[in-house]
Every structure is written in structure tokens, then in C-alpha cells.
C-alpha positions in Angstrom: 22.8 -46.4 -11.7 21.0 -44.1 -14.3 19.3 -40.9 -12.4 16.4 -38.8 -13.8 18.8 -36.1 -14.7 21.1 -38.7 -16.6 18.0 -39.6 -18.2 16.7 -35.8 -19.1 20.5 -35.0 -20.4 20.7 -37.7 -22.8 17.5 -37.2 -24.4 17.7 -33.5 -24.5 20.9 -33.7 -26.2 19.4 -36.4 -28.6 17.0 -34.1 -29.2 19.3 -31.1 -30.0 17.0 -29.1 -27.9 17.4 -26.3 -25.7 16.7 -25.3 -22.2 15.2 -22.2 -23.5 13.4 -24.6 -25.6 12.0 -27.2 -22.6 11.2 -24.2 -20.3 9.1 -22.8 -23.3 7.3 -26.4 -23.6 6.7 -26.9 -20.0 5.4 -23.4 -19.3 8.5 -22.5 -17.0 11.1 -20.3 -16.9 14.6 -20.9 -18.4 15.7 -21.1 -14.5 13.6 -23.5 -13.7 14.3 -26.0 -16.4 18.1 -25.2 -15.6 17.6 -26.4 -12.2 16.1 -29.8 -13.5 18.9 -30.4 -15.7 21.9 -28.9 -13.8 21.1 -28.5 -10.1 19.3 -32.1 -10.1 15.8 -30.8 -8.8 12.7 -32.9 -9.6 9.9 -30.9 -11.4 6.5 -30.9 -10.2 4.4 -33.9 -11.3 2.2 -31.9 -13.9 5.6 -30.7 -15.5 6.8 -34.0 -15.6 4.4 -34.9 -18.2 5.3 -31.9 -20.4 9.1 -32.5 -20.2 8.1 -36.1 -21.2 6.0 -34.9 -24.2 9.2 -32.1 -25.2 11.5 -34.9 -25.0 9.5 -37.4 -27.1 9.6 -40.1 -24.2 7.2 -40.9 -21.3 6.7 -39.5 -17.7 7.2 -43.2 -16.4 10.9 -43.3 -18.1 11.8 -40.0 -17.0 11.1 -41.1 -13.1 11.7 -44.3 -13.4 14.0 -45.5 -16.5 11.6 -48.7 -17.2 11.7 -47.9 -21.1 13.5 -49.5 -23.7 14.9 -47.2 -26.7 12.7 -49.3 -28.8 9.7 -48.1 -26.8 11.1 -44.4 -27.1 11.2 -44.9 -30.9 7.9 -46.0 -30.9 6.3 -43.5 -29.1 8.0 -40.9 -30.9 7.1 -42.5 -34.4 3.2 -42.6 -32.8 3.5 -39.0 -31.6 4.6 -38.0 -35.4 1.6 -40.2 -36.9 -1.5 -39.7 -34.6 -1.8 -36.0 -35.4 -1.9 -36.4 -38.6 -4.7 -39.2 -38.6 -8.6 -38.2 -39.8 -10.9 -38.4 -36.8 -12.3 -41.9 -37.7 -9.5 -43.6 -38.2 -7.9 -42.2 -35.0 -10.8 -43.8 -33.2 -10.6 -47.1 -34.8 -6.7 -46.9 -33.5 -8.2 -46.0 -29.7 -10.8 -48.8 -30.1 -8.1 -51.2 -31.2 -5.4 -50.1 -28.6 -8.2 -50.2 -25.6 -9.2 -54.1 -27.1 -5.8 -54.9 -27.1 -5.0 -53.7 -23.4 -8.0 -55.3 -22.3 -7.1 -58.9 -23.8 -3.8 -59.0 -21.9 -5.2 -58.1 -18.3 -7.0 -61.0 -18.7 
């Protein structure tokens, strides 16, 4: 069974990031980040979201492993696209996403 540590090791290799880069992204020391990868230490909750962002994935995937490779690719693509959108287009995208979520909750 794949563990949190297994997932972050694979994602770090795919993203070609060093532990030093990830530590900087998460605002922690290199030693702290290294403990996540080498000692199986679980990050504090607020660091999980920063780690997920650094690795272009979701916190849910890191913790639970419940995302497919296709989902990872889509999340990474959206993270590239969203900063490029003008505010009006971003607002429209958010509106459509909220409507979609509301429609599938019914």
C-alpha cells in the first residue's frame, strides 16, 4: 500500500525538485522537509497544503492517495492557466465551477 512518504517521493522526482527547494516553498528548514521524505514524519496540517502546491497536487492526494494521475495533470494545468487569466475571466471560471458543484450535489 502506498504511503504519504511514497507519494511525496514520487512527486518530488517527477517535478525534479530538491528538498531545499521544497523547504523554501513550504517555509521550513531543509532538515524539516528532509524528515518528511526520509523519516516518514507527517508535516503539520498547514504545511501539507504548501507541500501539495509545491508538488503540483492536492493535500487530499498527499494524505489519502485518492487522486488519479489524470487529476494531477489537470490540477497542474489549472495552476498554470489560472494566474494568466484576467480578473473577469477568472470570475467567470469561478462562477461556472460553483454552479457545476451545486448541480452535482443535488
